[in-house]
MARTI-715914 format. One line per 2 residues: number of its first residue (from 1); for each residue x, z, y of C-alpha. Coordinates in steps of 0.001 Angstrom, whole numbers. Example, Ala and Ser with C-alpha at 12.3 -4.5 7.8 and 13.67 -1.06 7.14 Angstrom:
! MARTI-715914
1	12300 7800 -4500; 13670 7140 -1060 .
//
This chain:
! MARTI-715914
1	-100910 35264 -40413; -103148 34087 -37552 .
3	-106061 36279 -36252; -109357 35808 -35837 .
5	-112384 36699 -34048; -115279 37716 -35614 .
7	-118608 35669 -35592; -120468 37871 -33599 .
9	-117832 38371 -31205; -117581 35080 -30844 .
11	-121304 34102 -29859; -120903 37092 -26957 .
13	-117359 35892 -26269; -118698 32063 -25309 .
15	-121717 33295 -23212; -119643 35619 -21161 .
17	-117156 32887 -20605; -119506 30545 -19439 .
19	-121039 32980 -17141; -117254 33718 -15651 .
21	-117193 30229 -14957; -120034 29664 -12967 .
23	-119170 33074 -10652; -115765 31998 -9919 .
25	-115439 29728 -6899; -114049 26121 -7702 .
27	-110764 25133 -5986; -111419 22299 -3369 .
29	-110758 19059 -5026; -106803 17632 -4866 .
31	-106673 16126 -1148; -109684 16803 211 .
33	-109900 17677 4353; -111265 18122 7638 .
35	-110626 15945 10780; -111473 18836 13020 .
37	-112078 18768 16663; -111416 22268 18821 .
39	-111822 22585 22508; -108984 24674 24199 .
41	-110850 27674 23784; -110383 27381 19752 .
43	-114126 26365 19687; -115314 23672 16953 .
45	-116772 20394 18104; -116205 18115 15625 .
47	-115687 18776 11775; -115520 15566 9342 .
49	-114845 15162 5441; -111366 12965 5463 .
51	-110304 13102 1936; -107161 11693 663 .
53	-106973 8341 2041; -109430 7993 4279 .
55	-109174 6933 7934; -110743 7207 11251 .
57	-109789 5871 14533; -110219 6927 18375 .
59	-111994 4372 20328; -111418 4734 24167 .
61	-112129 2502 27124; -109279 1370 29202 .
63	-109099 2836 32455; -109070 -561 34286 .
65	-110237 -3251 32003; -112860 -1358 30214 .
67	-112235 -2675 27330; -112272 -697 23995 .
69	-108611 271 22648; -108194 1646 18946 .
71	-105798 4028 17481; -106284 4466 13805 .
73	-105371 7090 11769; -105309 8197 7457 .
75	-105185 11177 5721; -101846 10124 3360 .
77	-100583 12302 1236; -101836 15567 3108 .
79	-100488 14250 6454; -102334 12529 9495 .
81	-100525 9146 9653; -100828 6807 13192 .
83	-101446 3330 11162; -102177 703 13668 .
85	-103557 -76 16787; -105773 -2442 18589 .
87	-105409 -3654 21870; -107650 -6763 23212 .
89	-104901 -7495 25963; -101784 -6702 27860 .
91	-103442 -4406 30453; -101746 -1961 32512 .
93	-100228 716 29694; -100696 -1592 26570 .
95	-97837 -3435 25543; -96059 -3483 21874 .
97	-92992 -1827 21627; -90087 -3818 19404 .
99	-89417 -1892 16285; -92694 36 16165 .
101	-94809 -1811 14129; -95464 -5872 13868 .
103	-97988 -7439 16496; -100468 -9781 14931 .
105	-103240 -11902 17014; -106903 -10481 15959 .
107	-107499 -13975 16572; -109821 -13093 20250 .
109	-106940 -12704 22278; -105953 -9780 21458 .
111	-103474 -8168 18881; -103203 -5664 16339 .
113	-100142 -3644 15974; -99532 -3130 12232 .
115	-97308 -931 9982; -96824 1630 12773 .
117	-97504 4398 10037; -95714 7034 12126 .
119	-96779 10662 10973; -97970 12797 13458 .
121	-96382 16221 13759; -98203 19251 12812 .
123	-101471 17164 11529; -102772 17281 15166 .
125	-102835 16748 19034; -103883 17199 21943 .
127	-106370 15159 23598; -107548 15517 27554 .
129	-111226 13605 26452; -112229 11109 29456 .
131	-115490 10720 31253; -118585 8849 29318 .
133	-117147 5772 31564; -113640 5873 29271 .
135	-116027 7349 26389; -113237 8604 23937 .
137	-114729 8444 20429; -114004 9011 16812 .
139	-114747 6194 14470; -115162 6869 10930 .
141	-116975 4129 9013; -119833 2662 10999 .
143	-120085 5774 12939; -119189 6923 15969 .
145	-119252 10143 18237; -118526 10284 21117 .
147	-116004 12826 22523; -117002 12284 26087 .
149	-120712 13278 25491; -119370 16769 23798 .
151	-116305 17350 25518; -115913 15173 28560 .
153	-112884 16178 30929; -111747 19175 28182 .
155	-108528 19422 26536; -108976 19247 22812 .
157	-106773 19010 19960; -107492 16890 16728 .
159	-106558 18012 14055; -106222 17597 9991 .
161	-107070 20158 8086; -106166 21064 4300 .
163	-107718 23589 2061; -105541 26566 1498 .
//
């Protein structure tokens, strides 16, 4: 035997169900996240949407040579992953470590270290932001955000956050 709902009740239930759907908060889409930069006191300095599969780079000027160096990350499977780095020269402190990625020419005298694919523990790391001369900056697509303008000489935490 099948239970039936009288027609008059069905007319009442449908609008009530639609209203309930409009009032309930929608869960965040799977894979959504944010790249956040927090000062040491916990205050939020930067928050950028960072959905699954999207990436960003941390760019800074080498303290001796002055050219730009890049470390590039991606939100992959809910994790912050260091994918590759760009080093324009073999200057002080810059080198490829054998067994850690694959070094390829950038065609301009520098090189990329591709396929590093290292997960960042806890989806976060701390950074002492440099002066404007060093100019630590986040690069997302064609946008550059200078962390040095926002927090020079301060300790910050870069973190990939995910919805609860």
